[in-house]
C-alpha positions as CSV (number, residue, x, y, z in Angstrom):
1,M,0.0,-0.2,0.4
2,N,1.6,3.5,-0.9
3,K,2.1,6.3,1.3
4,K,-1.2,8.2,-0.1
5,N,-3.3,5.3,0.4
6,L,-2.5,4.8,3.6
7,K,-2.7,8.2,4.7
8,V,-6.4,8.1,3.5
9,L,-6.8,4.7,5.5
10,L,-5.6,5.5,8.7
11,S,-7.0,9.1,8.3
12,V,-10.8,7.2,8.2
13,S,-9.8,4.7,10.5
14,H,-8.6,7.3,13.3
15,H,-11.9,9.5,12.4
16,Y,-14.5,6.4,13.2
17,G,-12.6,4.7,15.7
18,S,-11.9,7.9,18.2
19,D,-15.8,8.7,18.1
20,P,-17.8,6.4,20.4
21,E,-21.1,7.3,18.5
22,Y,-19.6,5.1,15.7
23,I,-17.5,1.8,17.5
24,L,-17.9,0.0,20.4
25,A,-14.7,-0.7,23.0
26,G,-12.2,-0.2,20.4
27,G,-13.8,-2.4,17.7
28,G,-14.9,-1.2,14.0
29,N,-13.3,-2.4,11.0
30,T,-11.5,-0.7,8.1
31,S,-9.8,-1.6,4.9
32,H,-8.4,-0.7,1.8
33,K,-8.1,-2.8,-1.5
34,T,-5.5,-2.9,-4.4
35,E,-6.1,-5.2,-7.8
36,K,-3.6,-8.2,-5.6
37,H,-4.0,-7.1,-2.0
38,L,-6.3,-6.6,0.7
39,Y,-5.1,-4.5,3.9
40,I,-7.4,-5.1,6.6
41,K,-7.2,-4.0,10.5
42,A,-5.8,-7.0,12.3
43,S,-7.7,-8.5,15.2
44,G,-7.3,-7.1,18.3
45,V,-5.7,-3.6,17.1
46,E,-7.7,-0.7,18.5
47,L,-9.3,1.5,15.4
48,A,-8.7,4.9,17.1
49,R,-5.0,4.5,17.5
50,I,-4.0,2.2,14.9
51,D,-0.8,2.8,12.8
52,G,0.2,1.6,9.2
53,E,1.7,-2.2,11.2
54,G,-1.7,-2.5,12.7
55,F,-3.3,-3.7,9.2
56,V,-2.9,-7.1,7.4
57,C,-1.8,-7.7,4.1
58,L,-3.6,-10.6,2.1
59,S,-3.3,-11.9,-1.3
60,R,-6.9,-11.2,-3.1
61,D,-6.2,-14.6,-5.1
62,M,-6.2,-16.6,-2.2
63,L,-9.1,-15.1,-0.5
64,A,-11.2,-15.8,-3.9
65,G,-10.0,-19.8,-3.7
66,I,-12.1,-19.5,-0.1
67,W,-15.3,-19.6,-2.1
68,D,-14.7,-22.5,-4.0
69,K,-13.6,-25.0,-1.3
70,K,-16.2,-27.0,0.6
71,Y,-16.2,-26.8,4.1
72,P,-17.8,-29.3,7.1
73,E,-21.1,-28.7,8.5
74,D,-20.3,-28.8,12.1
75,P,-19.6,-25.0,13.0
76,T,-16.4,-25.3,15.3
77,Q,-14.8,-27.5,12.7
78,R,-15.9,-25.1,9.4
79,E,-14.9,-21.6,11.5
80,A,-11.7,-23.3,12.5
81,Q,-11.1,-24.2,8.6
82,V,-11.8,-20.9,7.3
83,L,-9.7,-19.5,9.9
84,E,-6.5,-21.5,8.7
85,D,-7.7,-20.7,5.3
86,L,-7.5,-16.8,6.1
87,L,-4.2,-17.1,8.0
88,A,-2.6,-18.9,4.8
89,A,-3.7,-15.6,2.5
90,R,-1.5,-13.2,4.3
91,E,1.8,-12.2,2.3
92,H,5.3,-13.1,3.5
93,G,6.1,-10.9,6.6
94,E,2.8,-10.9,8.0
95,E,2.4,-14.0,10.0
96,A,2.3,-12.6,13.6
97,K,-1.2,-10.8,12.6
98,R,-4.4,-12.1,12.9
99,P,-7.2,-11.3,9.6
100,S,-10.0,-10.0,10.9
101,V,-12.8,-12.5,10.7
102,E,-14.8,-9.6,8.5
103,T,-12.2,-10.0,5.9
104,L,-14.3,-11.6,3.4
105,L,-17.2,-9.0,3.7
106,H,-14.6,-6.4,3.1
107,D,-13.1,-7.9,-0.1
108,L,-16.3,-8.7,-1.8
109,F,-16.9,-4.5,-1.9
110,E,-15.9,-3.1,-5.3
111,K,-14.8,0.3,-4.0
112,P,-11.0,0.3,-2.6
113,Y,-11.8,1.8,0.8
114,V,-14.5,0.1,3.2
115,V,-15.2,1.1,6.9
116,H,-17.6,-1.2,9.3
117,T,-19.2,0.5,12.0
118,H,-21.4,0.2,14.9
119,P,-23.5,3.3,15.2
120,P,-26.2,3.1,18.0
121,L,-28.7,5.2,15.3
122,I,-28.0,2.5,12.8
123,N,-28.2,-0.3,15.3
124,A,-31.7,1.4,16.2
125,L,-32.5,0.1,12.5
126,T,-30.9,-2.9,12.8
127,C,-31.7,-4.3,15.7
128,S,-35.4,-3.0,16.1
129,K,-38.8,-5.6,14.8
130,D,-39.5,-3.6,11.5
131,G,-36.2,-2.7,10.7
132,G,-35.7,-4.3,7.3
133,R,-39.2,-3.2,6.4
134,A,-38.2,0.3,7.5
135,A,-34.7,0.4,6.0
136,R,-36.8,-0.4,2.2
137,E,-38.9,2.9,2.9
138,L,-36.0,4.9,4.1
139,F,-33.6,4.0,1.5
140,A,-35.1,2.3,-1.4
141,D,-32.5,0.2,-3.4
142,E,-29.6,3.0,-2.3
143,V,-29.3,0.8,0.6
144,L,-28.6,-3.6,0.8
145,W,-30.2,-5.1,4.0
146,I,-28.5,-8.4,5.1
147,P,-30.7,-10.6,7.2
148,T,-29.0,-11.7,10.4
149,V,-27.3,-15.0,10.2
150,N,-24.7,-16.7,12.2
151,P,-21.7,-14.1,11.6
152,G,-18.2,-15.4,10.3
153,Y,-18.5,-17.6,7.1
154,I,-21.9,-18.2,7.0
155,L,-22.5,-14.4,7.0
156,A,-19.8,-13.8,4.5
157,V,-21.6,-16.2,2.1
158,A,-25.3,-14.9,2.9
159,T,-23.7,-11.1,2.2
160,R,-21.6,-12.6,-1.3
161,R,-25.2,-14.2,-2.5
162,A,-26.8,-10.7,-1.7
163,V,-24.6,-8.4,-3.4
164,L,-24.3,-10.6,-6.6
165,D,-28.1,-10.5,-7.0
166,Y,-28.0,-6.9,-6.5
167,R,-25.7,-6.6,-9.0
168,E,-27.3,-9.1,-11.3
169,K,-30.2,-7.0,-11.0
170,H,-29.3,-2.9,-10.5
171,N,-25.9,-3.8,-12.6
172,R,-23.6,-2.1,-10.3
173,D,-22.4,-3.0,-6.7
174,P,-24.0,-2.0,-3.5
175,E,-21.9,0.8,-1.3
176,V,-23.9,0.9,1.8
177,L,-24.8,-2.6,4.0
178,L,-27.0,-2.6,6.9
179,F,-26.5,-5.9,8.7
180,Q,-29.6,-6.8,10.2
181,N,-28.7,-7.1,14.3
182,H,-24.8,-5.9,13.4
183,G,-24.1,-2.8,12.1
184,L,-22.8,-0.6,9.2
185,C,-20.5,-1.3,6.2
186,V,-19.9,1.7,3.9
187,S,-17.5,1.5,0.7
188,G,-15.9,4.6,-1.3
189,E,-13.4,5.9,-3.4
190,S,-12.2,8.3,-0.5
191,F,-12.9,9.7,3.2
192,E,-14.7,12.1,2.1
193,D,-16.6,9.6,-0.2
194,I,-17.5,7.3,2.8
195,R,-18.0,10.1,5.5
196,S,-20.7,12.0,3.0
197,K,-22.7,8.1,2.7
198,T,-22.3,7.7,6.0
199,D,-23.5,11.1,7.4
200,S,-26.3,10.4,5.2
201,V,-27.5,7.5,6.3
202,L,-27.4,8.7,9.9
203,R,-29.0,11.9,8.9
204,I,-32.2,10.3,7.3
205,I,-32.5,7.7,10.3
206,R,-32.3,10.5,13.0
207,K,-34.8,12.5,11.5
208,H,-37.2,9.3,12.5
209,I,-36.1,8.9,16.0
210,E,-38.8,9.9,18.8
211,E,-37.0,10.0,21.9
212,I,-33.6,10.4,23.3
213,P,-31.9,8.9,26.0
214,D,-30.7,10.9,29.1
215,F,-27.9,9.3,30.8
216,T,-27.6,12.7,32.9
217,A,-25.9,10.7,36.3
218,M,-28.6,11.0,38.9
219,E,-28.7,11.3,42.6
220,A,-29.7,7.4,43.3
221,D,-29.2,5.8,46.9
222,R,-25.6,6.4,46.8
223,R,-24.8,5.2,50.5
224,R,-27.1,2.0,49.3
225,A,-25.1,1.3,46.3
226,A,-21.9,1.8,48.4
227,Q,-23.1,-1.0,50.7
228,L,-24.5,-3.4,47.7
229,A,-21.0,-3.1,45.8
230,P,-18.2,-4.5,47.7
231,A,-20.8,-7.6,47.9
232,I,-21.0,-7.8,44.4
233,R,-17.6,-7.3,43.6
234,I,-16.4,-10.2,46.1
235,L,-18.9,-12.6,44.2
236,L,-18.0,-12.1,40.9
237,M,-14.3,-12.0,41.7
238,G,-12.3,-15.0,40.2
239,D,-10.0,-17.0,41.5
240,H,-7.4,-15.2,39.4
241,G,-7.1,-11.7,38.5
242,G,-9.0,-8.5,39.5
243,S,-12.3,-7.2,40.2
244,I,-13.5,-4.0,39.7
245,L,-17.1,-2.9,39.5
246,T,-18.3,0.7,38.5
247,F,-21.7,2.0,39.2
248,H,-23.9,4.0,37.3
249,A,-27.4,5.7,37.7
250,S,-29.4,7.6,35.5
251,P,-33.1,8.7,34.2
252,T,-33.1,6.1,31.4
253,V,-31.4,3.7,33.3
254,S,-33.8,3.5,35.9
255,S,-36.6,3.9,33.6
256,F,-35.6,-0.2,32.9
257,L,-35.2,-0.9,36.5
258,K,-38.3,0.4,38.1
259,S,-39.7,-3.2,37.7
260,K,-39.1,-6.5,36.4
261,A,-41.5,-6.0,33.4
262,A,-39.6,-2.7,32.4
263,F,-36.3,-4.7,32.6
264,N,-37.5,-7.1,30.2
265,N,-37.5,-4.4,27.5
266,L,-33.6,-4.3,27.9
267,S,-31.4,-6.9,26.2
268,T,-27.8,-7.3,25.2
269,S,-28.2,-10.0,23.1
270,I,-28.8,-7.4,19.9
271,T,-25.1,-7.4,18.4
272,P,-21.8,-9.9,18.5
273,D,-20.4,-7.2,20.1
274,H,-22.6,-6.3,22.9
275,I,-22.6,-10.1,23.7
276,V,-18.7,-10.1,24.1
277,Y,-18.3,-7.5,26.3
278,C,-21.9,-7.8,28.5
279,N,-22.5,-11.3,28.1
280,H,-26.0,-12.3,26.6
281,A,-27.6,-11.5,29.2
282,P,-27.6,-9.1,32.4
283,L,-28.9,-9.8,36.0
284,F,-31.8,-8.2,37.4
285,I,-31.8,-8.6,41.1
286,P,-35.4,-7.3,42.7
287,A,-34.9,-4.9,45.4
288,Q,-35.0,-6.1,49.1
289,E,-36.1,-3.5,52.0
290,R,-33.7,-4.8,54.5
291,L,-30.0,-4.7,53.6
292,E,-29.2,-8.3,54.7
293,Q,-32.6,-9.2,52.7
294,Q,-30.4,-7.7,49.5
295,Y,-27.2,-9.4,50.4
296,R,-28.8,-12.5,50.3
297,R,-30.9,-12.0,47.4
298,I,-27.6,-10.5,45.5
299,D,-25.7,-14.2,46.8
300,E,-28.4,-15.9,45.7
301,A,-29.1,-14.5,42.4
302,I,-25.4,-14.4,41.3
303,G,-25.1,-18.2,42.1
304,E,-28.3,-18.8,40.1
305,Y,-26.6,-16.8,37.2
306,R,-23.5,-19.0,37.0
307,R,-25.3,-22.5,37.6
308,R,-27.2,-21.6,34.8
309,N,-24.7,-20.4,32.2
310,G,-21.4,-21.5,33.7
311,F,-20.2,-17.9,34.3
312,A,-20.8,-15.3,36.2
313,P,-23.0,-12.1,35.3
314,I,-20.9,-8.9,33.9
315,I,-23.8,-6.6,34.1
316,V,-25.4,-6.4,37.5
317,C,-28.6,-4.4,37.6
318,V,-30.2,-3.9,40.9
319,E,-33.9,-2.8,40.9
320,K,-35.0,1.0,41.3
321,L,-31.1,1.8,42.6
322,G,-28.6,1.2,39.2
323,V,-26.3,-0.9,37.0
324,F,-23.2,-2.0,38.3
325,A,-20.5,-3.2,35.7
326,W,-17.7,-5.5,36.4
327,G,-14.4,-6.4,34.8
328,N,-11.4,-7.8,35.9
329,S,-9.6,-4.6,35.5
330,K,-11.1,-0.8,35.6
331,R,-10.5,-0.7,31.4
332,K,-13.3,-3.8,31.1
333,S,-15.5,-2.4,33.8
334,D,-15.8,1.0,32.0
335,I,-15.6,-0.9,28.7
336,A,-18.8,-3.1,29.9
337,L,-20.7,-0.1,31.3
338,A,-20.1,1.6,28.0
339,V,-21.4,-1.3,25.8
340,F,-24.6,-1.6,28.0
341,L,-25.5,2.1,28.2
342,D,-24.9,1.5,24.3
343,A,-27.4,-1.0,24.2
344,V,-29.9,1.1,26.4
345,K,-29.4,3.8,24.0
346,V,-30.2,1.2,21.5
347,A,-33.3,-0.1,22.9
348,V,-34.9,3.7,23.1
349,Y,-33.6,4.3,19.7
350,S,-35.5,1.2,19.0
351,R,-38.7,1.8,19.6
352,S,-39.2,4.5,16.8
353,F,-39.1,1.1,14.3
354,G,-40.9,-1.1,16.5
355,G,-39.2,-2.1,19.6
356,L,-36.4,-4.1,19.9
357,R,-35.3,-7.5,18.3
358,S,-33.0,-9.4,20.3
359,L,-30.5,-12.3,18.1
360,P,-32.3,-15.8,18.0
361,P,-31.3,-18.1,20.9
362,D,-29.1,-20.2,18.4
363,Q,-27.0,-17.6,17.1
364,V,-26.6,-16.1,20.6
365,E,-25.1,-19.6,21.3
366,F,-23.3,-19.8,18.6
367,I,-21.4,-16.5,19.2
368,K,-20.9,-17.4,23.0
369,N,-19.0,-20.4,22.0
370,W,-17.3,-19.0,18.7
371,E,-13.8,-19.1,18.9
372,V,-13.1,-15.7,17.6
373,E,-15.1,-13.7,20.1
374,A,-13.0,-15.8,22.8
375,F,-10.1,-14.3,21.1
376,R,-11.7,-11.0,21.1
377,K,-12.3,-11.2,25.0
378,R,-9.0,-12.5,25.6
379,V,-7.6,-9.2,24.1
380,S,-10.1,-6.7,25.2
381,N,-8.5,-6.1,28.3
382,G,-6.2,-2.7,27.2
383,L,-5.8,-4.5,23.9
384,A,-2.5,-6.5,24.8
385,H,-2.0,-7.9,21.8
386,S,-2.1,-4.9,19.8
387,M,0.2,-4.6,16.3
388,S,-0.1,-1.0,16.6
389,A,3.2,0.7,18.1
390,H,0.5,3.7,19.6
391,S,-1.8,1.5,21.2
392,M,1.1,-0.4,23.2
393,S,2.1,3.1,24.8
394,A,3.9,2.2,28.1
395,H,2.1,1.8,31.0
396,P,5.2,0.9,33.3
397,R,4.5,-1.9,35.3
398,S,7.2,-3.7,37.7
399,T,5.5,-7.3,37.3
400,D,2.8,-8.8,35.7
401,S,0.9,-10.2,38.4
402,G,1.9,-8.9,42.3
403,P,0.3,-8.5,45.6
404,V,-1.6,-5.0,44.5
405,T,-2.3,-6.2,40.3
406,E,-5.6,-5.0,40.4
407,R,-6.2,-4.4,43.9
408,I,-8.0,-0.8,44.7
409,A,-6.1,1.3,46.7
410,L,-6.7,4.5,48.5
411,V,-4.1,7.1,49.9
412,T,-4.3,10.4,51.9
413,G,-2.4,13.2,51.7
414,A,-1.3,11.7,48.1
415,A,-1.2,15.2,45.8
416,Q,2.4,15.7,47.0
417,G,5.6,14.0,48.9
418,F,5.8,10.7,50.6
419,G,1.7,10.0,49.5
420,S,2.2,11.0,46.0
421,G,5.0,9.1,45.5
422,V,3.7,6.2,47.2
423,A,0.6,6.3,45.2
424,E,2.4,6.3,41.9
425,S,4.2,3.0,43.2
426,L,1.3,1.4,43.7
427,L,0.2,2.2,40.2
428,Q,3.5,1.2,39.0
429,E,2.9,-2.1,40.5
430,G,-0.7,-2.5,38.8
431,A,-3.0,-1.1,41.6
432,N,-5.9,1.2,40.9
433,V,-5.5,4.3,43.2
434,V,-7.7,6.9,44.9
435,I,-5.4,10.3,45.1
436,A,-7.1,11.7,48.1
437,D,-6.3,15.0,49.5
438,L,-7.2,18.4,51.1
439,N,-5.5,20.1,48.5
440,A,-8.3,19.6,45.5
441,S,-6.8,21.1,42.9
442,L,-3.2,20.0,43.6
443,A,-4.4,16.3,43.5
444,D,-6.6,16.3,40.3
445,E,-3.3,18.0,38.9
446,R,-1.7,15.0,40.1
447,A,-4.4,12.4,38.9
448,R,-4.0,14.0,35.3
449,E,-0.6,13.4,35.3
450,L,-0.6,10.0,36.7
451,Q,-3.4,9.1,34.3
452,Q,-1.5,9.9,31.2
453,Q,1.5,8.0,32.3
454,Y,-0.7,4.9,33.8
455,G,-4.0,5.0,31.7
456,H,-7.3,6.5,32.4
457,G,-9.3,4.9,34.9
458,R,-6.2,3.6,36.9
459,C,-6.6,6.6,39.3
460,F,-8.8,9.7,40.2
461,A,-8.6,12.6,42.5
462,Q,-10.5,13.0,45.6
463,S,-11.1,15.9,47.9
464,V,-10.8,15.0,51.4
465,D,-10.6,16.4,54.8
466,V,-9.7,13.8,57.3
467,T,-10.4,15.1,60.1
468,D,-14.2,15.6,59.1
469,E,-16.2,12.6,59.6
470,I,-19.0,13.7,56.7
471,S,-15.7,14.1,54.4
472,V,-14.3,10.8,55.1
473,G,-17.4,8.4,54.7
474,E,-17.9,10.7,51.2
475,M,-14.3,9.4,49.9
476,I,-15.0,5.9,50.8
477,R,-18.2,6.1,49.0
478,E,-16.5,7.6,45.6
479,T,-13.8,4.9,46.0
480,V,-16.2,1.9,46.1
481,L,-18.7,3.4,43.4
482,N,-15.6,4.3,41.4
483,Y,-14.1,0.6,41.7
484,G,-16.5,-1.3,43.7
485,G,-14.6,-1.9,46.9
486,L,-11.7,-1.5,49.0
487,D,-8.2,-3.6,49.5
488,L,-5.9,-1.2,50.5
489,L,-6.1,2.2,52.6
490,V,-2.8,3.8,53.1
491,S,-3.5,6.5,55.6
492,N,-0.7,9.0,54.6
493,A,-2.0,12.2,55.7
494,G,-0.5,14.6,58.1
495,V,0.9,17.4,59.4
496,I,3.8,18.9,61.5
497,K,3.9,22.2,63.7
498,A,7.2,21.8,65.9
499,G,8.2,24.0,68.6
500,S,9.0,24.2,72.5
501,L,6.4,24.0,75.5
502,E,6.5,27.6,75.6
503,E,6.2,28.7,71.8
504,L,3.9,25.8,71.0
505,D,-0.3,27.1,71.2
506,L,-3.1,24.6,72.4
507,D,-4.9,25.4,68.5
508,S,-1.8,23.9,66.7
509,F,-1.4,21.0,69.1
510,E,-5.1,20.4,68.7
511,F,-4.3,20.7,65.1
512,V,-1.5,18.1,64.5
513,S,-3.7,15.5,66.6
514,R,-6.7,16.2,64.7
515,V,-5.2,15.2,61.5
516,N,-2.3,12.7,62.6
517,Y,-4.5,10.7,65.0
518,T,-8.0,11.4,64.9
519,G,-7.9,11.5,60.7
520,F,-6.3,8.2,61.1
521,F,-9.2,6.9,63.5
522,L,-11.6,8.0,61.1
523,C,-10.4,6.6,57.7
524,C,-9.8,3.3,59.9
525,K,-13.7,3.5,60.8
526,Y,-15.0,3.7,57.2
527,A,-12.3,1.7,55.4
528,S,-13.3,-1.4,57.3
529,Q,-16.9,-1.0,57.1
530,T,-16.0,-1.6,53.3
531,M,-13.8,-4.1,53.7
532,K,-16.1,-5.9,56.4
533,I,-18.7,-6.5,53.6
534,Q,-15.8,-7.9,51.3
535,H,-14.9,-10.5,54.3
536,R,-18.7,-11.2,54.5
537,F,-18.5,-12.7,50.8
538,R,-14.6,-14.0,51.0
539,K,-13.3,-15.2,53.8
540,R,-10.0,-15.9,53.0
541,Y,-9.6,-12.6,51.4
542,F,-6.9,-10.4,52.5
543,M,-7.1,-6.6,53.1
544,D,-4.7,-4.0,54.7
545,I,-4.7,-0.6,56.5
546,V,-1.4,0.6,56.7
547,Q,-0.6,4.0,58.4
548,I,2.6,6.3,57.0
549,N,3.8,6.8,60.4
550,S,7.4,8.2,61.4
551,K,10.6,7.5,63.5
552,S,8.8,9.8,65.6
553,G,6.5,7.3,66.5
554,L,9.0,4.9,67.8
555,S,11.2,7.7,69.6
556,G,10.6,11.1,71.0
557,S,11.7,14.2,69.2
558,N,13.1,17.4,71.2
559,K,10.7,20.4,70.6
560,N,8.3,18.2,68.4
561,F,6.1,16.6,70.8
562,A,2.9,17.3,69.1
563,Y,3.9,15.5,66.1
564,A,6.0,12.6,68.0
565,G,2.7,12.4,70.5
566,S,0.2,11.5,67.5
567,K,2.5,9.4,65.9
568,F,3.0,7.4,69.2
569,G,-0.9,7.7,69.2
570,G,-1.1,6.2,66.0
571,I,1.2,2.9,66.6
572,G,-1.3,2.4,69.4
573,L,-4.1,2.8,67.2
574,T,-2.6,0.7,64.6
575,Q,-2.1,-2.3,67.7
576,S,-5.7,-1.7,69.1
577,F,-7.3,-2.1,65.0
578,A,-5.1,-4.8,64.6
579,L,-6.6,-6.8,67.5
580,E,-9.9,-6.2,66.5
581,L,-10.1,-6.4,62.7
582,V,-8.0,-9.6,62.3
583,R,-11.2,-11.8,62.1
584,F,-12.0,-9.9,59.4
585,N,-8.7,-10.8,58.1
586,I,-8.0,-6.8,57.7
587,K,-4.4,-6.3,58.8
588,V,-3.6,-3.3,60.2
589,N,0.2,-2.3,60.1
590,A,2.3,0.7,60.7
591,I,5.8,2.1,58.7
592,C,7.7,4.4,60.2
593,P,10.1,6.2,57.8
594,G,13.2,7.9,58.5
595,N,13.5,12.0,57.5
596,Y,12.4,12.2,53.8
597,L,15.0,14.9,53.2
598,D,14.8,14.9,49.4
599,G,10.7,16.0,50.3
600,P,8.7,19.5,50.5
601,L,8.7,19.5,53.9
602,W,12.7,19.2,54.5
603,S,13.5,20.7,50.7
604,D,11.3,23.2,50.1
605,P,13.6,26.2,49.3
606,K,11.6,28.8,51.4
607,R,9.8,27.1,53.9
608,G,11.7,23.8,54.4
609,L,13.1,22.4,57.4
610,F,16.6,23.0,55.6
611,V,15.7,26.7,55.6
612,Q,14.2,27.0,59.0
613,Y,16.9,25.2,60.6
614,L,19.9,27.4,58.9
615,R,18.6,30.3,59.9
616,A,17.8,29.1,63.2
617,G,21.0,28.1,63.9
618,K,19.6,24.7,65.2
619,I,22.9,23.0,64.0
620,P,25.9,24.3,65.5
621,G,28.5,25.5,63.2
622,A,26.2,24.8,59.8
623,R,26.7,27.6,56.9
624,S,24.8,25.9,54.4
625,I,22.0,24.0,53.6
626,E,24.0,21.4,52.6
627,E,26.1,21.5,55.8
628,V,22.6,21.0,57.5
629,R,21.6,18.1,55.4
630,R,25.0,16.3,56.2
631,Y,24.3,16.8,59.8
632,Y,21.0,14.8,59.3
633,E,22.3,12.0,57.3
634,S,25.8,11.7,59.3
635,K,22.7,10.5,62.3
636,V,21.8,7.3,59.9
637,P,24.1,4.6,59.6
638,M,23.2,3.9,56.1
639,K,24.5,7.8,55.5
640,R,21.1,8.8,53.6
641,G,17.7,9.9,53.8
642,C,14.3,7.7,53.6
643,R,13.7,7.4,49.9
644,I,9.6,6.8,48.5
645,E,11.2,3.5,46.8
646,D,12.0,2.6,50.5
647,V,8.7,3.3,51.9
648,A,7.0,1.6,49.1
649,R,9.0,-1.6,48.9
650,A,8.3,-1.8,52.9
651,L,4.5,-1.3,51.6
652,L,4.6,-4.2,49.4
653,Y,6.0,-6.4,51.9
654,I,3.1,-5.6,54.4
655,V,0.5,-6.6,51.8
656,S,2.3,-9.5,50.6
657,Q,2.5,-11.7,53.6
658,T,-0.6,-13.1,55.6
659,Y,1.1,-13.8,58.5
660,E,2.0,-10.1,60.3
661,T,-0.4,-7.4,61.9
662,G,-0.1,-4.8,64.5
663,Q,3.7,-4.1,63.6
664,A,5.6,-0.9,63.6
665,L,8.0,-1.5,60.7
666,P,11.1,1.1,60.9
667,V,12.4,2.3,57.2
668,T,15.0,4.5,58.8
669,G,18.2,3.4,57.3
670,G,19.4,1.8,61.0
671,Q,18.7,5.3,62.6
672,I,15.6,3.2,64.6
673,M,16.2,-0.2,65.5
674,L,13.4,-2.3,67.5
675,K,14.4,-4.0,70.5
């Protein structure tokens, strides 16, 4: 493919692939053909960020030979042999890429460029009961309607037959195809040609849409949702991998959840994509007035779904509350929710064409068991097998499976300093992290930076005042509603106000105590409530609360008694909470770092302790900041201050072990040694 044609193909791909109104879950398909070759998006490649390496080149002569072959009647054997022939059609050097299952469809078109998308407006027609009739009325012979059949080879054969019939009847090839319960294919000479045809079809359908869905976030019973999410999350958790849950409530979704009868008007068995990313059916759980009754009903309903289908639900709808979307990563749970909301949108739009039409049961079963869709499920989480260099942008992770991989962590005081470093270290290890801080704007800025590096959704910012009970409760609720639960609380928020007995006033003393001591208590109180729910449904599941304490919590600090006293108190709380929570498999420990000399507390050029101590003459003979620093480094046997990576390693150790609780772990380079 020459550079000019590649540029057009990339423009088409990026235009439609980056717009959620056209594609689902990074899917969609594009191709370009020459006389000898077909270049089509390889399976597992994200359309929005595809580059030239993301297309697989196939011989059109070998593709044409597939039509002359006779394949077995058995669907599994047939599709396996067709896949072998598609793989054999790859040109030399393309062996690492897997051709799209739609390859044969794209090769049927006469025009050089083909785009396959799944706009909800299109599926309003293709997934409706009167879709075929409406398509004929709206488009006459300008659009070719393909009745639903099993995807793959059977769909290709049916489409080829329809195209040949159309060609014979109209003496030209169709340029726009509507696939019942599947989507839209448009062919053209150029990007502008394809866009013009696509826009025209959508414009005509849009004129006949009578109802627009409303997905505006609404104030559901957030407290109730946060009580249910940890139970659902843990019940859906497998033996390996993560378990993330995302909650959504909006006027249109709520209209389908007001009763079982209303819910029956909704389906996710409307296209192969919806089945792949949401399963063939969501789970509906009737509302129960009492929380204990609701827990039992959730447990029973998920168990029944597993026994009936052989796998757990991905979408769980609770009557009169909202929808929970599950995934083994935040990315997958967000994709599942987006695809489910697309199904809701299609259900609303389809009312303009006689109501929603689900796929026939035999086709649903075929899709559920089809190897191609199993492959798509394997690569949907992060598009791990993408051939595109752009879609494989680095999200650094030191291990594919570690003690915090896909766990849910909350770090207070995480906008800067130790907390920021600890949060990033957890992201590096694969955790999902809440960046909680009193400084909301700084937390937002830090979260945006980390999202760019580690992926959207892997973290989010949450404003919190750890001394305020309402604020702490809201922080925990937001964590649970975004991720489904909580596995690790890192209570890091802290302040320091030094001074002698003559200098320090009562307000300063009580302020330090409220943040360092009372704040730890409040965070533990509300975090443990969520953790206890998780333990109820998975008895052997371990969770952690870790206070970032200080060496001043192990040894007194001259003229710094407010800080040291609050940290000593933190050790007392750590040991007491450990005794109380151990029966819930909640481990409570403390890390006691030495001086973080590189952090803003010490190194800030205007207000840092180095500057303050130099000006106050606290270090006899010191004439520069560097001399003050060397003095404090000399007090450490390892001759340096504590670093973030030292604390991060200690944190990973605490989380990974299952036989330590109530401990205060010094990370001081030998400055403090336990006796």
